[in-house]
C-alpha positions in Angstrom: 0.4 -31.7 18.0 -1.4 -28.3 17.1 -4.0 -28.4 20.0 -1.5 -29.1 22.4 0.6 -26.0 21.1 -2.8 -23.8 21.7 -3.4 -25.2 25.2 0.6 -24.5 26.1 -0.1 -20.7 24.6 -3.5 -20.5 26.6 -1.5 -21.2 29.9 1.1 -18.7 29.2 -1.3 -16.2 28.6 -3.0 -16.5 31.4 -0.6 -16.6 33.8 0.0 -12.9 35.8 3.6 -11.4 34.4 2.1 -8.1 36.9 3.3 -9.8 39.4 7.4 -9.0 38.4 6.0 -5.2 38.3 6.3 -3.5 42.2 2.4 -1.5 42.6 2.6 2.0 41.9 1.2 4.2 44.3 -2.3 5.1 42.1 -2.3 8.2 40.4 -4.6 10.8 38.4 -4.4 8.4 35.0 -6.1 6.9 32.4 -4.7 4.1 29.7 -6.3 4.1 26.6 -5.7 1.2 24.4 -5.7 1.2 20.7 -3.8 -1.3 18.9 -5.7 -1.5 15.7 -4.2 -1.7 12.7 -3.9 1.5 10.6 -7.5 1.4 8.8 -9.3 0.7 12.1 -7.5 3.8 14.1 -8.6 5.8 11.2 -12.2 5.2 11.9 -11.5 6.0 15.3 -10.4 9.3 15.6 -14.1 10.4 15.8 -14.4 9.0 18.8 -11.0 9.6 20.1 -11.6 13.5 20.8 -14.0 12.1 23.1 -11.5 11.1 26.2 -9.8 14.3 26.3 -13.6 16.1 26.8 -14.2 13.9 29.7 -10.9 13.6 31.3 -9.8 16.4 31.3 -8.0 16.7 34.8 -6.6 13.6 34.4 -3.4 12.5 32.6 -4.4 10.3 28.9 -2.0 8.1 28.2 -2.3 6.3 24.6 -0.7 2.7 24.0 -0.9 2.5 20.0 0.4 0.3 17.5 3.5 1.5 15.6 1.8 1.5 12.3 0.2 4.6 12.8 2.8 6.1 15.1 2.6 9.0 12.0 -1.2 9.9 13.5 -0.8 8.9 16.7 2.2 11.5 18.1 0.0 13.9 16.4 -3.0 13.4 18.6 -4.2 16.5 20.8 -6.0 14.2 22.6 -3.4 12.4 24.6 -0.4 13.9 27.1 2.1 10.7 26.7 2.3 7.5 23.9 3.6 4.4 24.1 4.4 2.6 21.1 2.7 -0.6 20.8 4.8 -3.1 17.8 2.9 -5.9 16.8 5.7 -8.2 14.9 7.6 -8.0 18.6 4.8 -9.0 20.2 3.5 -11.8 18.4 7.2 -13.3 18.2 9.4 -11.7 21.4 8.4 -13.1 24.7 11.2 -10.1 26.3 9.3 -7.1 24.0 6.2 -8.5 26.0 7.8 -8.4 29.1 9.7 -4.3 28.7 6.4 -3.3 27.6 4.1 -4.5 30.5 7.2 -2.6 32.7 6.5 0.3 30.8 3.2 0.5 30.7 3.2 -0.9 34.7 5.1 2.6 35.3 1.9 4.2 36.8 -1.1 2.7 39.0 -4.3 3.7 36.4 -7.3 5.1 37.8 -8.4 3.4 34.5 -7.8 1.1 31.8 -9.9 1.7 28.6 -10.0 -0.9 26.0 -12.7 0.6 23.5 -12.4 -2.3 20.5 -15.3 -4.2 20.0 -13.7 -7.5 18.7 -11.3 -8.1 21.5 -8.6 -10.6 21.4 -7.8 -12.7 24.4 -4.1 -12.8 23.1 -3.6 -9.2 22.8 -5.9 -7.1 24.2 -7.1 -8.7 27.0 -3.9 -9.9 27.8 -2.6 -6.2 28.3 -5.4 -5.5 30.1 -5.1 -8.3 32.7 -1.1 -7.7 33.2 -1.6 -4.0 33.8 -2.4 -2.7 37.6 -5.5 -0.6 36.9 -8.2 0.5 39.5 -11.1 -0.1 36.8 -10.9 -2.0 33.7 -13.7 -1.0 31.2 -14.3 -2.6 27.8 -17.2 -3.4 25.8 -18.8 -7.8 26.1 -18.4 -7.5 22.1 -16.9 -10.5 20.2 -14.2 -12.3 20.0 -13.9 -12.9 15.9 -10.3 -11.7 16.1 -9.3 -14.4 19.0 -10.6 -16.5 16.1 -8.2 -15.5 13.3 -5.5 -16.1 15.9 -6.4 -19.8 16.4 -7.8 -20.4 13.4 -4.6 -22.3 12.1 -4.2 -24.3 15.0 -7.5 -25.9 15.7 -10.9 -26.3 13.6 -12.6 -26.1 16.5 -12.4 -22.5 17.1 -15.2 -22.0 18.1 -15.4 -24.4 20.8 -12.2 -22.0 22.1 -13.6 -19.2 21.8 -16.2 -19.6 24.0 -13.8 -20.6 26.6 -10.9 -18.2 26.6 -13.7 -15.3 25.8 -15.4 -16.7 29.2 -11.9 -16.4 31.1 -11.1 -12.8 29.4 -14.1 -11.1 30.5 -13.1 -11.7 34.2 -9.8 -9.8 33.7 -12.2 -6.4 32.9 -13.8 -4.5 36.1 -16.6 -3.3 33.6 -18.1 -4.9 30.0 -20.9 -2.9 29.0 -23.2 -4.5 26.2 -23.7 -3.7 22.9 -26.4 -4.1 21.0 -25.8 -7.7 19.1 -25.5 -7.8 14.6 -23.2 -6.0 11.9 -22.8 -2.7 12.7 -20.5 -0.5 11.1 -17.1 0.1 13.4 -18.1 3.9 13.6 -21.4 3.2 15.2 -19.1 0.6 17.5 -17.2 3.2 19.0 -19.7 5.3 19.5 -21.2 2.5 21.7 -18.3 2.8 24.0 -18.7 6.4 24.0 -22.4 6.2 24.8 -21.7 3.3 27.7 -19.4 5.1 29.8 -19.3 8.9 29.1 -21.8 10.8 27.0 -25.0 8.8 26.7 -26.1 11.9 24.0 -22.7 11.0 21.8 -23.6 10.4 17.9 -20.9 9.1 15.5 -19.8 11.5 12.6 -17.3 11.0 10.0 -13.1 11.0 11.6 -11.4 13.6 10.4 -7.3 14.6 11.3 -7.1 17.1 14.1 -3.6 18.3 12.4 -2.5 20.6 9.5 -1.7 18.2 6.3 0.4 19.9 3.7 0.6 19.0 0.1 4.0 16.9 -1.1 6.1 17.9 -3.6 6.1 14.1 -5.0 3.5 14.3 -7.6 4.5 15.9 -10.9 1.0 16.2 -12.3 -1.7 19.0 -12.0 -4.6 16.7 -11.8 -4.4 12.8 -10.9 -5.7 9.9 -8.8 -4.8 7.3 -6.6 -4.6 3.9 -7.6 -3.6 1.2 -4.4 -3.1 -2.2 -5.9 -1.9 -3.9 -2.1 -3.8 -5.6 0.2 -3.6 -7.0 3.5 -3.4 -10.0 2.1 -2.8 -11.4 -1.9 -6.1 -13.1 -1.6 -8.1 -10.0 -0.9 -6.4 -8.2 -3.9 -8.5 -7.3 -7.1 -5.9 -8.3 -10.2 -3.5 -5.8 -11.5 -4.8 -6.2 -15.1 -8.6 -5.0 -13.8 -7.0 -2.1 -11.9 -5.1 -1.3 -15.3 -8.2 -2.0 -18.1 -10.0 0.5 -15.2 -7.0 3.1 -15.0 -7.1 3.2 -19.2 -10.7 5.2 -19.2 -8.9 7.9 -17.4 -5.1 8.1 -18.3 -5.8 11.1 -21.0 -6.9 13.4 -18.2 -5.5 12.4 -15.4 -1.7 10.8 -14.3 -1.8 7.8 -12.1 -0.3 7.4 -8.8 0.6 4.0 -7.4 0.5 4.2 -3.6 1.7 0.9 -1.4 3.9 -0.6 0.8 7.6 -1.4 -0.4 6.7 -5.0 -1.0 4.3 -3.7 -3.6 6.7 -2.6 -6.1 6.3 -5.4 -8.2 2.8 -5.4 -8.5 3.2 -1.2 -10.1 5.6 -2.7 -12.8 2.9 -5.4 -13.4 0.3 -2.3 -14.0 2.5 -0.5 -16.1 3.3 -3.6 -18.2 -0.3 -3.5 -18.7 -0.1 -1.2 -21.3 -0.6 2.1 -19.5 2.5 4.8 -20.8 5.1 5.3 -18.0 5.5 8.7 -18.3 1.9 8.9 -16.7 2.2 6.7 -14.1 4.3 7.5 -10.8 5.4 4.8 -8.6 5.2 5.9 -4.6 5.5 2.0 -3.5 7.7 1.9 0.1 8.5 5.9 -1.0 6.4 7.4 1.7 5.7 8.0 5.2 1.7 8.0 6.5 1.8 12.0 6.7 3.0 11.8 3.1 0.6 9.2 1.8 -2.2 11.2 3.8 -1.2 14.3 1.5 -1.2 12.6 -1.5 -4.6 11.3 -0.8 -5.9 14.5 0.2 -5.1 16.3 -3.2 -5.8 13.6 -5.2 -9.0 13.7 -7.7 -10.3 10.7 -6.5 -8.7 7.0 -4.8 -9.3 3.3 -6.4 -8.2 1.1 -3.8 -8.8 -2.7 -2.0 -10.3 -2.7 1.3 -7.1 -1.3 2.9 -6.3 2.1 5.1 -6.1 4.3 2.4 -10.0 3.8 1.3 -10.2 5.3 5.1 -8.2 8.5 4.7 -10.1 9.0 1.9 -12.9 9.8 4.4 -10.8 11.7 6.6 -9.4 14.3 4.3 -12.5 13.7 2.4 -11.2 12.8 -1.0 -14.0 10.7 -3.5 -13.0 7.4 -3.5 -14.2 3.6 -4.4 -13.5 0.8 -2.5 -13.2 -3.0 -3.9 -14.9 -4.6 -0.7 -15.0 -8.3 -0.3 -17.1 -10.2 2.2 -15.8 -11.4 4.9 -16.1 -8.1 6.9 -19.1 -6.6 4.7 -20.8 -4.2 6.6 -18.3 -3.4 9.9 -15.6 -1.1 7.8 -17.2 -1.1 5.0 -19.9 0.6 3.6 -19.9 3.6 5.8 -22.6 4.2 8.3 -23.3 7.4 10.3 -25.4 8.4 12.6 -24.8 12.3 12.5 -24.9 12.5 8.5 -23.9 15.8 7.7 -25.0 17.3 4.1 -21.6 17.3 2.1 -20.8 13.8 4.4 -22.8 11.2 1.3 -20.7 13.0 -1.3 -17.0 11.6 -0.1 -17.9 8.7 1.3 -16.5 5.5 -0.7 -18.4 4.2 -3.3 -18.2 0.3 -2.6 -18.0 -2.3 -5.7 -18.6 -5.6 -4.2 -20.5 -9.0 -5.3 -23.8 -10.6 -3.0 -22.8 -13.9 -2.0 -25.1 -15.6 0.4 -21.2 -16.6 2.5 -20.5 -12.7 3.5 -19.6 -11.7 6.7 -17.2 -14.8 7.5 -14.4 -13.2 9.0 -12.1 -14.3 6.0 -12.6 -17.8 7.3 -13.6 -18.6 3.5 -15.4 -21.9 2.8 -15.3 -21.7 -0.8 -11.5 -22.5 -3.2 -9.7 -19.7 -4.1 -10.2 -18.5 -7.5 -6.5 -17.2 -9.4 -5.2 -17.3 -5.8 -8.2 -14.9 -4.2 -11.0 -15.0 -2.6 -14.0 -14.9 -5.2 -16.0 -12.0 -3.6 -13.0 -10.4 -4.3 -11.7 -12.0 -7.8 -15.2 -12.0 -9.5 -16.1 -7.9 -9.1 -17.1 -6.7 -12.4 -14.6 -4.2 -13.6 -17.6 -2.1 -15.6 -19.1 -1.2 -12.0 -15.7 0.1 -11.1 -15.8 1.9 -14.0 -18.9 3.0 -13.5 -18.6 4.0 -10.2 -15.7 6.4 -11.1 -17.6 8.4 -13.8 -20.5 8.8 -11.0 -17.7 10.7 -9.0 -15.7 12.8 -11.7 -19.1 13.2 -13.8 
């Protein structure tokens, strides 16, 4: 039954919905598609600034994920912004139709999809259904498509090849990339080198706007702990976070950040024997810009492999990242082509447990341990403490 549903899903996505929209006169407009999650998009800021340099005479439209709207709307590199709601996109056909109608207000000169790991049902579907004279992308891989279809079929590798052969045809140009595992900064730089500037080299991303100090923190000196992650399987135990915190509670206040659904994690954290007056719970109490401010003015940050770890880089705050093996080398540890002298000091210090199954794309072959992936669960708290000590001493 799942296989039948998958074939129906593929058929629906192959049908060109753009025929329902009148083709406009060709405009001097460029569409950039960046509908990835917050962390991916923070990394992308290093490359984002290049588009305005090379298309200074054209109107630049950014299709961005609503999850990082607070950042997107402050980027000075674009002239128009169109929000993308990932949840509604996946579950509401009418929303998809309205999104395409908004996108097709222009007949674009060029449409750019810089994402290396394309998704047949996401970026490629949008590329298929928007009018543009040229559609640029990278050959890349279909790992994100694997994640979409893995729940529907065990033979996802077969369908990956099949779907990629279809999706590739929807582009006018697909530039090749170097094979192997490369950090996302490098992948973004490859796109710029392929299409815009052959001499471009990646540097650490920075926010191109002022970040004011928040008044939500009562401590003069504080550190940020981010206990959550995109899935509980990717979260180091709250008890381990608390044991680490006890080593620094006398010198620093502890600020716990996260989404509203992570309130309980902070309560569990305090219940592990931490003095309540030394812990500030900001879970669900900050917007994205406020979170950026909290992290910027912290002494250091400890987090799972989440957007917070990438924000620390963009605001130059020292940090420790608890890293599993699913995407090891792609988003962490950081690899920078044009490393500046002071960059090394603020690169996240990665703590992980090496396993022979790394780079599984989170399609794990091992049984869970305490409800978590083993490469997360087995991280040694003493190594985490040592990494933090190397920052503050």
